[in-house]
N, C-alpha and C positions, 0 to 999 in steps of 0.2 A: 453431396455423396455420392457414392455407387450403387447402383440396384443391378445384383443377380439374382435373379428367378425371385423369390418373395424374400431374401436378406437384403439388410439394406450394411453396406460395408463402409466404414467412413475411410476419408484419403487419411496417409498420412503424411511427413513432412520433417527430414532431419535438421538438427539445429542450425549446418550453415545452409542452408536450400534457405529457411526460411530467415537469417539474416540478410544473405545475398539477394533476395528478392523480399522485402515484405512489404514493400506497398503495392506489389501483385497480391501474394495474398491475404493483405487486408480487404484489396479490392474484392475476392472472393468472398471474405466473410460476409462484405454488405449485401452481396448477393446470395445470401443465404446458405453460404456451403459451410460446413465443419469439418475443422481436421485435427489430427493427434500429431502434437510433436516428440518426436522421436531422438534420445539419447543413444546412436549408435540403435542398437533393437529393444531397446527400451523407453516405453511408453513416459512422459513426465509432464507432458501437459494436452489440456486439450481446449482450442480455440475455435469460438463460436460465435456466433451475431448475438449482438447487446438484446436485451427483453426488457423494457421497461416496466417498473414493477408499480408503477402508481407514483407514488410517495416516494419526493428524491431525500428528505428533509423533514425530519417531526421535533417539535422544539415543543421542552419539556420546562415544567416549570420547578422552581428550585425546590430541592429536597430536604426536609430539616428542619429545625428551628429557626433559620436564619430566612431572612426573604432577600436577601440583595447582600453580591460580595461585601459592600463597603459593610456591614454589619457585625459581621464576622471579627474576632476580636485577634487583636497581636499576639503572638508569643510573647513571653516575658525577656527581654534583654539577657546574654550571657554577661557574667559576673568576672572580670579577666583583669589581670591586671598588666595585662601586656599589652601595648601602643597596635594596633595592624600595619597601620602606615611604616611604623620604625621597621617592621620585621619582613615588609614589604622592602622595604627601601633598603636594608641589611642583608637581603635576597639576591637584591640584583647589584648591589655593589656600586649605590649611589650615594655613600655616607661622605 
């Protein structure tokens, strides 16, 4: 960030410049700097250093009346008189 008097002004970078010098800008982010990515004169994203929130993954128990996936009943099979394999072979022209 650039400081001017009491105001903080975030640096900005155009998309083409970011693509051309991505490693440079990622090093700046690692040092604690933030910047705005611009598409012409329109801001499209803000890049800032990652802040860990502590808990990365929370594992929760099953929801509903089934304790494990293998206890969930399978749906009833469709009642069709057409052989799916025959249809596939016919579509491929391999008869």
